[in-house]
BATOR-227445 format. One record per residue (C-alpha): residue number from 1; chain; x, y, z. Coordinates in Angstrom, 3 decimals. Example, Ala and Ser with C-alpha at 12.3 -4.5 7.8 and 13.67 -1.06 7.14 Angstrom:
BEGIN
+-----+-------+----------+----------+----------+
!   n ! chain !       xx !       yy !       zz !
+-----+-------+----------+----------+----------+
!   1 !     A !   12.300 !   -4.500 !    7.800 !
!   2 !     A !   13.670 !   -1.060 !    7.140 !
+-----+-------+----------+----------+----------+
//
This chain:
BEGIN
+-----+-------+----------+----------+----------+
!   n ! chain !       xx !       yy !       zz !
+-----+-------+----------+----------+----------+
!   1 !     A !   -0.038 !    0.120 !    0.111 !
!   2 !     A !    2.636 !    2.382 !    0.802 !
!   3 !     A !    5.175 !    1.752 !   -2.410 !
!   4 !     A !    1.356 !    2.441 !   -4.512 !
!   5 !     A !    1.093 !    5.700 !   -2.184 !
!   6 !     A !    4.864 !    6.570 !   -3.208 !
!   7 !     A !    4.329 !    5.401 !   -6.736 !
!   8 !     A !    1.149 !    8.654 !   -7.222 !
!   9 !     A !    3.209 !   11.191 !   -4.961 !
!  10 !     A !    6.248 !   10.219 !   -7.608 !
!  11 !     A !    3.568 !   10.700 !  -10.948 !
!  12 !     A !    2.171 !   13.550 !   -9.664 !
!  13 !     A !    5.810 !   15.745 !   -8.490 !
!  14 !     A !    7.090 !   14.623 !  -11.893 !
!  15 !     A !    3.865 !   15.904 !  -13.956 !
!  16 !     A !    4.167 !   19.366 !  -11.951 !
!  17 !     A !    7.466 !   20.042 !  -12.740 !
!  18 !     A !    6.956 !   19.254 !  -16.142 !
!  19 !     A !    4.788 !   21.930 !  -16.370 !
!  20 !     A !    5.826 !   25.388 !  -16.578 !
!  21 !     A !    4.197 !   28.620 !  -14.689 !
!  22 !     A !    3.322 !   31.718 !  -15.898 !
!  23 !     A !    1.730 !   34.939 !  -14.779 !
!  24 !     A !   -0.646 !   37.114 !  -15.777 !
!  25 !     A !   -0.664 !   41.754 !  -15.257 !
!  26 !     A !   -2.850 !   43.971 !  -16.112 !
!  27 !     A !   -0.752 !   45.862 !  -18.734 !
!  28 !     A !   -1.092 !   48.928 !  -17.533 !
!  29 !     A !   -1.731 !   48.784 !  -13.718 !
!  30 !     A !    1.205 !   46.025 !  -13.613 !
!  31 !     A !   -1.446 !   44.088 !  -11.131 !
!  32 !     A !   -1.997 !   40.117 !  -11.376 !
!  33 !     A !   -5.276 !   39.059 !  -13.022 !
!  34 !     A !   -7.590 !   35.925 !  -11.177 !
!  35 !     A !   -9.911 !   33.947 !  -12.499 !
!  36 !     A !   -8.991 !   34.425 !  -16.390 !
!  37 !     A !   -9.538 !   31.295 !  -18.649 !
!  38 !     A !   -6.732 !   29.765 !  -20.760 !
!  39 !     A !   -7.687 !   27.197 !  -23.289 !
!  40 !     A !   -5.454 !   24.382 !  -23.997 !
!  41 !     A !   -6.976 !   23.858 !  -27.230 !
!  42 !     A !   -7.430 !   20.194 !  -26.715 !
!  43 !     A !  -10.476 !   20.214 !  -24.904 !
!  44 !     A !   -8.966 !   21.315 !  -21.349 !
!  45 !     A !   -7.722 !   24.399 !  -19.907 !
!  46 !     A !   -7.292 !   26.354 !  -16.158 !
!  47 !     A !   -7.980 !   29.477 !  -14.283 !
!  48 !     A !   -5.458 !   32.118 !  -13.022 !
!  49 !     A !   -5.430 !   31.814 !   -9.246 !
!  50 !     A !   -5.429 !   35.002 !   -7.170 !
!  51 !     A !   -2.093 !   35.557 !   -7.759 !
!  52 !     A !   -2.263 !   35.805 !  -11.492 !
!  53 !     A !   -0.005 !   32.249 !  -11.756 !
!  54 !     A !   -1.358 !   29.511 !  -13.816 !
!  55 !     A !    0.612 !   26.394 !  -14.885 !
!  56 !     A !    0.747 !   24.938 !  -18.615 !
!  57 !     A !    1.580 !   21.134 !  -18.889 !
!  58 !     A !    4.412 !   19.889 !  -20.987 !
!  59 !     A !    2.718 !   18.926 !  -23.792 !
!  60 !     A !    0.930 !   21.908 !  -24.814 !
!  61 !     A !    2.024 !   23.427 !  -27.406 !
!  62 !     A !   -0.233 !   26.965 !  -27.957 !
!  63 !     A !   -3.037 !   28.375 !  -25.639 !
!  64 !     A !   -5.785 !   31.174 !  -25.812 !
!  65 !     A !   -6.221 !   33.428 !  -23.150 !
!  66 !     A !   -9.699 !   35.193 !  -22.976 !
!  67 !     A !  -11.356 !   37.498 !  -19.894 !
!  68 !     A !  -14.198 !   40.013 !  -20.108 !
!  69 !     A !  -12.637 !   43.799 !  -20.741 !
!  70 !     A !   -9.270 !   42.636 !  -21.983 !
!  71 !     A !   -8.240 !   41.878 !  -25.497 !
!  72 !     A !   -7.863 !   37.858 !  -26.118 !
!  73 !     A !   -4.820 !   36.158 !  -26.720 !
!  74 !     A !   -3.045 !   33.437 !  -29.126 !
!  75 !     A !    0.262 !   32.536 !  -27.813 !
!  76 !     A !    2.775 !   29.959 !  -29.160 !
!  77 !     A !    3.630 !   28.168 !  -25.596 !
!  78 !     A !    7.472 !   28.114 !  -26.942 !
!  79 !     A !    7.550 !   32.174 !  -27.597 !
!  80 !     A !    6.081 !   32.800 !  -24.260 !
!  81 !     A !    7.681 !   35.161 !  -21.994 !
!  82 !     A !    7.181 !   33.826 !  -17.943 !
!  83 !     A !    5.169 !   37.384 !  -17.416 !
!  84 !     A !    1.893 !   37.888 !  -19.737 !
!  85 !     A !    0.139 !   41.114 !  -20.188 !
!  86 !     A !   -3.202 !   41.386 !  -21.353 !
!  87 !     A !   -4.521 !   44.730 !  -22.585 !
!  88 !     A !   -8.189 !   45.838 !  -21.976 !
!  89 !     A !  -10.450 !   46.214 !  -24.704 !
!  90 !     A !  -11.241 !   49.641 !  -25.785 !
!  91 !     A !  -14.619 !   48.661 !  -27.618 !
!  92 !     A !  -16.060 !   46.748 !  -24.767 !
!  93 !     A !  -18.811 !   49.534 !  -23.908 !
!  94 !     A !  -19.084 !   50.573 !  -27.554 !
!  95 !     A !  -20.202 !   46.575 !  -28.506 !
!  96 !     A !  -23.233 !   46.895 !  -25.298 !
!  97 !     A !  -25.260 !   49.686 !  -26.856 !
!  98 !     A !  -24.148 !   53.018 !  -28.128 !
!  99 !     A !  -26.665 !   54.753 !  -26.930 !
! 100 !     A !  -26.894 !   54.193 !  -23.668 !
! 101 !     A !  -26.074 !   56.705 !  -21.031 !
! 102 !     A !  -22.861 !   56.840 !  -18.615 !
! 103 !     A !  -23.176 !   59.090 !  -15.523 !
! 104 !     A !  -20.349 !   59.072 !  -12.123 !
! 105 !     A !  -21.565 !   58.998 !   -9.096 !
! 106 !     A !  -19.541 !   61.025 !   -6.654 !
! 107 !     A !  -19.211 !   63.188 !   -3.934 !
! 108 !     A !  -18.008 !   66.320 !   -5.395 !
! 109 !     A !  -17.539 !   69.464 !   -3.573 !
! 110 !     A !  -14.248 !   71.830 !   -2.246 !
! 111 !     A !  -11.100 !   69.076 !   -1.192 !
! 112 !     A !   -9.879 !   69.295 !    2.337 !
! 113 !     A !   -6.633 !   68.159 !    3.774 !
! 114 !     A !   -6.903 !   65.133 !    5.694 !
! 115 !     A !   -4.711 !   65.381 !    8.283 !
! 116 !     A !   -6.846 !   68.393 !    9.722 !
! 117 !     A !  -10.122 !   66.775 !    8.893 !
! 118 !     A !   -8.916 !   63.862 !   11.673 !
! 119 !     A !   -7.727 !   65.789 !   13.902 !
! 120 !     A !   -4.136 !   65.308 !   13.693 !
! 121 !     A !   -4.592 !   61.558 !   13.096 !
! 122 !     A !   -3.962 !   60.713 !    9.481 !
! 123 !     A !   -3.391 !   57.217 !    9.620 !
! 124 !     A !   -5.389 !   54.665 !    7.780 !
! 125 !     A !   -3.411 !   51.309 !    8.537 !
! 126 !     A !   -5.684 !   48.311 !    8.713 !
! 127 !     A !   -8.547 !   50.286 !    8.560 !
! 128 !     A !  -11.767 !   50.051 !    6.119 !
! 129 !     A !  -13.714 !   52.892 !    4.416 !
! 130 !     A !  -16.902 !   53.342 !    2.711 !
! 131 !     A !  -19.069 !   55.493 !    1.017 !
! 132 !     A !  -22.717 !   55.088 !    0.317 !
! 133 !     A !  -23.690 !   56.095 !   -3.518 !
! 134 !     A !  -27.145 !   56.662 !   -3.186 !
! 135 !     A !  -29.498 !   55.619 !   -5.930 !
! 136 !     A !  -31.208 !   58.512 !   -7.331 !
! 137 !     A !  -31.681 !   57.546 !  -11.128 !
! 138 !     A !  -34.167 !   54.735 !  -10.925 !
! 139 !     A !  -34.578 !   51.350 !  -12.017 !
! 140 !     A !  -32.000 !   49.434 !  -14.783 !
! 141 !     A !  -29.051 !   51.327 !  -13.490 !
! 142 !     A !  -25.926 !   49.038 !  -13.832 !
! 143 !     A !  -22.761 !   49.579 !  -12.364 !
! 144 !     A !  -19.317 !   49.639 !  -14.737 !
! 145 !     A !  -16.637 !   50.903 !  -12.909 !
! 146 !     A !  -15.472 !   51.826 !   -9.308 !
! 147 !     A !  -13.855 !   55.274 !   -8.576 !
! 148 !     A !  -11.365 !   56.354 !   -6.002 !
! 149 !     A !  -10.038 !   59.807 !   -5.420 !
! 150 !     A !   -6.414 !   59.176 !   -3.981 !
! 151 !     A !   -3.704 !   62.123 !   -2.827 !
! 152 !     A !   -0.229 !   62.299 !   -1.305 !
! 153 !     A !    0.244 !   61.678 !    2.379 !
! 154 !     A !   -0.011 !   64.988 !    3.510 !
! 155 !     A !    3.220 !   66.549 !    3.745 !
! 156 !     A !    4.795 !   63.653 !    2.474 !
! 157 !     A !    6.562 !   62.170 !   -0.905 !
! 158 !     A !    4.343 !   62.183 !   -3.837 !
! 159 !     A !    4.943 !   58.466 !   -4.029 !
! 160 !     A !    2.230 !   57.470 !   -2.111 !
! 161 !     A !   -0.297 !   58.348 !   -3.998 !
! 162 !     A !    0.542 !   55.281 !   -6.007 !
! 163 !     A !    0.692 !   52.805 !   -3.002 !
! 164 !     A !   -2.127 !   49.921 !   -3.388 !
! 165 !     A !   -4.939 !   49.029 !   -1.203 !
! 166 !     A !   -7.937 !   46.972 !   -1.994 !
! 167 !     A !  -11.666 !   47.540 !   -3.036 !
! 168 !     A !  -14.708 !   45.915 !   -3.067 !
! 169 !     A !  -18.732 !   47.211 !   -2.987 !
! 170 !     A !  -21.339 !   46.032 !   -0.397 !
! 171 !     A !  -25.046 !   45.720 !    0.094 !
! 172 !     A !  -26.874 !   48.310 !    2.466 !
! 173 !     A !  -28.142 !   47.068 !    6.143 !
! 174 !     A !  -31.454 !   48.588 !    5.508 !
! 175 !     A !  -31.841 !   48.562 !    9.143 !
! 176 !     A !  -28.710 !   50.075 !   10.564 !
! 177 !     A !  -27.638 !   52.261 !    7.667 !
! 178 !     A !  -24.101 !   50.744 !    7.212 !
! 179 !     A !  -22.405 !   47.850 !    4.873 !
! 180 !     A !  -23.623 !   44.548 !    5.172 !
! 181 !     A !  -22.497 !   41.923 !    2.845 !
! 182 !     A !  -19.325 !   42.279 !    0.206 !
! 183 !     A !  -20.436 !   41.382 !   -3.131 !
! 184 !     A !  -16.774 !   40.297 !   -4.449 !
! 185 !     A !  -15.733 !   37.197 !   -2.155 !
! 186 !     A !  -11.899 !   38.155 !   -2.318 !
! 187 !     A !  -11.074 !   42.119 !   -2.248 !
! 188 !     A !   -9.536 !   43.255 !   -5.511 !
! 189 !     A !   -6.460 !   45.312 !   -5.203 !
! 190 !     A !   -5.651 !   48.089 !   -7.137 !
! 191 !     A !   -3.452 !   51.360 !   -7.577 !
! 192 !     A !   -3.379 !   54.728 !   -9.367 !
! 193 !     A !   -1.934 !   54.362 !  -12.826 !
! 194 !     A !    0.376 !   57.265 !  -14.467 !
! 195 !     A !   -2.179 !   58.077 !  -17.021 !
! 196 !     A !   -5.101 !   58.452 !  -14.697 !
! 197 !     A !   -6.156 !   61.352 !  -12.168 !
! 198 !     A !   -8.037 !   58.538 !  -10.174 !
! 199 !     A !   -8.190 !   54.847 !   -9.505 !
! 200 !     A !  -10.529 !   53.558 !  -11.619 !
! 201 !     A !  -11.442 !   49.721 !  -12.071 !
! 202 !     A !  -13.716 !   48.243 !  -14.616 !
! 203 !     A !  -15.933 !   45.852 !  -13.621 !
! 204 !     A !  -15.456 !   42.500 !  -15.418 !
! 205 !     A !  -19.366 !   42.250 !  -15.537 !
! 206 !     A !  -21.821 !   45.007 !  -14.634 !
! 207 !     A !  -23.686 !   44.869 !  -11.695 !
! 208 !     A !  -27.111 !   45.919 !  -11.185 !
! 209 !     A !  -27.453 !   49.394 !   -8.893 !
! 210 !     A !  -29.702 !   48.494 !   -6.018 !
! 211 !     A !  -32.374 !   50.778 !   -5.630 !
! 212 !     A !  -31.169 !   51.585 !   -1.865 !
! 213 !     A !  -27.738 !   52.130 !   -3.151 !
! 214 !     A !  -24.841 !   50.511 !   -2.545 !
! 215 !     A !  -21.411 !   50.915 !   -0.573 !
! 216 !     A !  -17.672 !   51.506 !   -2.307 !
! 217 !     A !  -15.737 !   49.929 !    0.651 !
! 218 !     A !  -11.844 !   50.482 !    0.285 !
! 219 !     A !   -9.410 !   47.928 !    3.114 !
! 220 !     A !   -5.976 !   49.783 !    3.949 !
! 221 !     A !   -3.895 !   46.398 !    4.951 !
! 222 !     A !   -1.783 !   46.954 !    8.416 !
! 223 !     A !    2.111 !   48.308 !    8.082 !
! 224 !     A !    3.344 !   45.054 !    7.858 !
! 225 !     A !    2.048 !   44.789 !    4.120 !
! 226 !     A !    3.221 !   48.159 !    3.654 !
! 227 !     A !    6.575 !   47.310 !    4.590 !
! 228 !     A !    7.033 !   45.993 !    1.056 !
! 229 !     A !    6.720 !   49.335 !   -0.232 !
! 230 !     A !    9.313 !   51.370 !    1.260 !
! 231 !     A !    9.034 !   55.038 !    0.421 !
! 232 !     A !   12.491 !   56.726 !    1.172 !
! 233 !     A !   13.075 !   54.535 !    3.824 !
! 234 !     A !    9.828 !   55.088 !    5.465 !
! 235 !     A !    6.538 !   53.316 !    5.478 !
! 236 !     A !    3.164 !   55.317 !    4.111 !
! 237 !     A !   -0.482 !   54.264 !    4.034 !
! 238 !     A !   -2.177 !   55.564 !    1.496 !
! 239 !     A !   -4.096 !   58.580 !    1.535 !
! 240 !     A !   -7.752 !   59.266 !   -0.099 !
! 241 !     A !   -9.545 !   62.381 !   -1.282 !
! 242 !     A !  -11.998 !   64.627 !    1.165 !
! 243 !     A !  -14.345 !   66.823 !   -0.131 !
! 244 !     A !  -17.061 !   68.941 !    1.735 !
! 245 !     A !  -20.463 !   67.731 !    1.979 !
! 246 !     A !  -22.824 !   70.792 !    0.685 !
! 247 !     A !  -23.384 !   69.003 !   -2.958 !
! 248 !     A !  -23.089 !   65.990 !   -1.777 !
! 249 !     A !  -25.373 !   65.305 !    1.174 !
! 250 !     A !  -26.969 !   61.949 !    0.174 !
! 251 !     A !  -23.376 !   60.364 !    0.033 !
! 252 !     A !  -22.326 !   59.169 !    3.360 !
! 253 !     A !  -19.026 !   57.612 !    4.953 !
! 254 !     A !  -17.946 !   55.219 !    7.542 !
! 255 !     A !  -15.019 !   53.916 !    8.886 !
! 256 !     A !  -13.989 !   50.548 !   10.251 !
! 257 !     A !  -11.089 !   48.064 !   11.354 !
! 258 !     A !  -10.748 !   44.789 !    9.861 !
! 259 !     A !  -12.730 !   42.330 !   11.688 !
! 260 !     A !  -10.949 !   40.253 !   14.236 !
! 261 !     A !  -12.454 !   36.910 !   13.981 !
! 262 !     A !  -14.254 !   34.836 !   11.600 !
! 263 !     A !  -17.676 !   36.599 !   11.409 !
! 264 !     A !  -18.811 !   38.500 !    8.962 !
! 265 !     A !  -20.053 !   41.655 !   10.480 !
! 266 !     A !  -17.182 !   44.445 !   11.416 !
! 267 !     A !  -17.881 !   47.334 !   13.528 !
! 268 !     A !  -18.997 !   50.076 !   11.510 !
! 269 !     A !  -18.670 !   53.694 !   12.767 !
! 270 !     A !  -19.809 !   56.528 !   10.766 !
! 271 !     A !  -16.746 !   58.802 !   10.662 !
! 272 !     A !  -16.901 !   61.613 !   12.698 !
! 273 !     A !  -16.516 !   64.447 !    9.747 !
! 274 !     A !  -19.089 !   63.001 !    7.927 !
! 275 !     A !  -21.720 !   66.015 !    8.647 !
! 276 !     A !  -19.467 !   68.164 !    6.768 !
! 277 !     A !  -17.175 !   65.778 !    4.231 !
! 278 !     A !  -17.004 !   62.638 !    2.637 !
! 279 !     A !  -14.213 !   60.689 !    0.811 !
! 280 !     A !  -14.210 !   60.573 !   -2.792 !
! 281 !     A !  -15.353 !   57.330 !   -3.611 !
! 282 !     A !  -17.806 !   56.533 !   -6.556 !
! 283 !     A !  -19.092 !   54.719 !   -9.513 !
! 284 !     A !  -19.816 !   55.148 !  -12.945 !
! 285 !     A !  -22.854 !   53.924 !  -13.922 !
! 286 !     A !  -24.879 !   52.996 !  -17.226 !
! 287 !     A !  -28.663 !   53.590 !  -18.022 !
+-----+-------+----------+----------+----------+
//
């Protein structure tokens, strides 16, 4: 019995060793892309994992890579590099319906300093920040993009504007008025690209905007995570734009620490500055 077990383990090891590992990245943001379809052209295939990695068996000559929102690729395995960059499709919205109307739902107003707003506390390490995006447009409104306003650390290096963080969407708890269930099982890591003023993430599949609105949620990992992204010998947390609330009264901002156990509930508290201002988090919608 032991000999048979060792035999199967040996076969599995040899099979794994003969497979080549590749990494899938967004051509613009250089971030890993998970759950991408990889077709081996023999009736079989695989998907990229959370780190954007996938394996190609030794006997595969060519593959086809496809993912919603990106241009498809047909590649010869022998000529492939270890890192493969996917290019976003510029035609994706045009193909749906040229008559669709796009609108940005985001808090607007004069910007304020994060440090002054928080009375001297400007660290967001280990925090979750959320903004309720109201639905004043009615039915048949679809979310196509998530938009996050970022800024450089107050009195800090300009490079802090490019620090990565996590985003998600959350359902409104209509009883407590706070964020409830997250829509995506795994948070999406994002960072500002060189070409964009804001962080803009295009959803692979459009999501209906609930009539009660939806939360845009930003998660900032703890200080150990940002130890991998030092700037001039120091560790910084990302900073986000805050705007005065005069023209964005229907938006509400919340702040929470990370959950400390296996519960799905977070101790959300409305931000102390919510009466006057909001994080500039929003969405692009199609109607």
